[in-house]
C-alpha positions in Angstrom: 67.6 25.1 -48.6 66.1 21.7 -47.5 62.7 21.8 -45.9 62.8 21.0 -42.2 60.8 18.0 -40.9 57.9 18.7 -38.6 56.8 16.2 -36.1 53.1 15.7 -35.6 51.3 14.7 -32.5 52.4 14.6 -28.9 55.9 13.9 -27.9 55.5 13.1 -24.2 54.0 9.6 -23.7 53.5 7.2 -20.8 51.6 3.9 -20.5 50.2 2.0 -17.6 49.1 -1.6 -18.3 46.0 -2.5 -16.3 46.4 -5.7 -14.2 44.0 -8.5 -15.2 42.9 -8.7 -11.5 41.6 -5.1 -11.9 39.8 -5.4 -15.2 38.6 -9.0 -14.7 38.8 -9.4 -18.5 36.2 -6.8 -19.1 36.6 -3.8 -21.5 33.7 -2.2 -19.8 35.5 -2.5 -16.5 38.7 -1.1 -18.0 36.7 1.9 -19.3 35.2 2.4 -15.8 38.7 2.5 -14.3 39.7 5.1 -16.9 36.7 7.3 -16.0 37.4 6.8 -12.3 41.0 8.1 -12.7 40.0 10.9 -15.1 37.7 12.2 -12.4 40.8 12.8 -10.2 42.5 14.9 -12.8 42.1 18.6 -13.6 39.3 19.2 -16.1 41.7 20.4 -18.8 43.8 17.2 -18.6 41.1 14.5 -18.4 40.8 13.9 -22.1 44.6 13.5 -22.4 44.4 10.3 -20.6 42.9 7.5 -22.7 42.6 3.8 -23.0 44.5 1.7 -25.5 43.7 -2.0 -25.4 44.4 -3.0 -21.8 46.5 0.0 -20.9 46.0 3.6 -19.8 48.0 6.0 -22.0 48.9 9.7 -21.4 50.1 11.8 -24.3 51.0 15.5 -24.3 53.0 18.0 -26.3 56.7 18.4 -25.3 55.9 21.9 -24.1 53.7 20.5 -21.3 56.4 18.8 -19.2 55.3 20.2 -15.9 51.6 19.2 -16.5 52.8 15.9 -17.8 54.7 15.1 -14.6 51.8 16.2 -12.4 49.2 14.1 -14.3 51.5 11.1 -14.5 51.9 11.3 -10.7 48.2 11.4 -10.1 47.6 8.5 -12.4 50.3 6.4 -10.9 49.0 7.1 -7.4 45.4 6.4 -8.4 46.4 3.0 -9.8 47.7 1.8 -6.4 45.2 -0.8 -5.1 42.9 -0.3 -8.2 42.1 -4.0 -7.9 39.9 -3.1 -4.9 37.8 -0.5 -6.8 34.1 -1.5 -6.4 32.4 -3.0 -9.4 29.4 -1.0 -10.7 26.3 -2.6 -12.3 27.2 -2.3 -16.0 30.6 -3.7 -15.2 29.4 -6.8 -13.3 26.9 -7.5 -16.1 29.7 -7.5 -18.6 32.1 -9.5 -16.5 29.6 -12.2 -15.6 27.7 -11.9 -18.9 24.4 -11.5 -17.0 21.3 -9.4 -17.8 20.1 -6.4 -15.7 17.0 -8.6 -14.8 19.3 -11.3 -13.4 21.4 -8.8 -11.5 18.4 -7.3 -9.9 16.8 -10.7 -9.1 19.9 -12.1 -7.5 20.6 -8.9 -5.6 17.0 -8.9 -4.3 17.1 -12.5 -3.1 20.5 -12.2 -1.5 22.5 -14.4 -3.8 24.5 -11.4 -5.1 25.5 -9.4 -2.0 25.8 -5.7 -2.3 29.1 -4.0 -1.1 27.2 -0.7 -0.5 25.7 2.0 -2.6 27.1 4.9 -4.7 25.4 8.1 -5.7 26.5 10.0 -8.8 25.2 12.9 -10.8 24.3 12.2 -14.4 26.4 14.2 -16.9 24.8 17.5 -17.7 21.9 16.9 -15.4 20.9 18.0 -11.9 19.4 14.6 -11.1 21.4 12.1 -9.0 21.1 8.3 -9.1 22.0 5.8 -6.4 23.0 2.2 -7.3 24.5 -0.9 -5.6 28.2 -1.7 -6.1 29.9 -5.1 -5.6 33.1 -6.4 -4.2 35.6 -7.2 -7.0 36.9 -10.3 -5.2 33.4 -11.7 -4.9 32.8 -11.0 -8.6 36.1 -12.8 -9.4 35.0 -15.8 -7.3 31.6 -15.9 -9.1 33.4 -15.7 -12.5 35.9 -18.5 -11.7 33.5 -20.8 -9.9 30.7 -21.0 -12.6 28.2 -20.0 -10.0 26.1 -18.0 -12.4 25.3 -21.1 -14.4 24.2 -22.8 -11.2 21.9 -19.9 -10.3 20.4 -20.0 -13.8 19.6 -23.7 -13.4 18.0 -23.0 -10.0 15.9 -20.3 -11.6 14.8 -22.6 -14.4 13.8 -25.2 -11.9 11.9 -22.7 -9.8 10.1 -21.3 -12.8 9.1 -24.8 -13.8 7.8 -25.5 -10.3 5.8 -22.2 -10.3 4.3 -23.0 -13.7 3.3 -26.5 -12.4 1.7 -25.0 -9.3 -0.1 -22.3 -11.4 -1.5 -25.0 -13.7 -2.6 -27.1 -10.8 -4.3 -24.1 -9.2 -6.1 -23.3 -12.5 -7.2 -26.9 -12.8 -8.5 -27.0 -9.3 -10.4 -23.8 -9.7 -12.0 -25.0 -12.9 -13.0 -28.3 -11.2 -14.6 -26.4 -8.3 -16.6 -24.2 -10.7 -17.7 -27.3 -12.7 -18.8 -29.0 -9.5 -20.7 -26.0 -8.3 -22.5 -25.7 -11.6 -23.5 -29.3 -11.5 -24.7 -29.0 -8.0 -26.8 -25.9 -9.0 -28.2 -27.7 -12.0 -29.0 -30.8 -9.9 -30.8 -28.6 -7.3 -32.9 -27.0 -10.0 -33.9 -30.3 -11.5 -34.9 -31.6 -8.1 -37.2 -28.6 -7.5 -38.8 -29.1 -10.9 -39.4 -32.8 -10.2 -40.9 -32.0 -6.8 -43.4 -29.6 -8.4 -44.2 -32.0 -11.1 -45.3 -34.7 -8.6 -47.8 -32.5 -6.8 -51.5 -32.6 -7.7 -52.8 -29.3 -9.1 -49.3 -27.8 -9.3 -49.8 -26.3 -12.8 -53.1 -24.8 -11.9 -51.5 -23.3 -8.8 -49.0 -21.6 -11.0 -51.5 -20.3 -13.5 -53.5 -18.7 -10.7 -50.5 -16.5 -10.0 -50.0 -17.9 -6.5 -46.3 -18.7 -7.2 -45.4 -15.2 -8.2 
């Protein structure tokens, strides 16, 4: 009797390509979208949704048709308007290729406007963290317009100006100290010369009348 073939792996499969306007060319952003949609699914189904390249994929055994239809519906609904999902810090850093220091500096000085804040609980911890999020359309404009390069040039110019001012201040302080020292030395010399020109000055000092 011939041995029957057995199929391995899931038999129910669906794929949702993520639009470039949503990912903005970032794998980190794509992973963020995956996690955002997973959070809307039942706990038991979350790991069944995964990321493959630039697409979300759902795979389940053929025996889970009811669950498959439910999860597919949730994913499809969640992807409606996904291009408007706020960009979180690690995503904007990857999209614009900027450092955390640059993000914080430009956020603080107003060049990188915040679209609000978001508070989440860290996995497995009671502690919550709050962070700024950003408008994805603004991030897209910054990416396409080369604005980040301009900001970096401005920062370099400002840093150079600050160094120049600091060097000038140091030089001025050193000059003032030198002038004060010369004045003090000149005053002491004048006192010595004044004493040396008086008759009986040395004897006056030996008698202890200067102490």
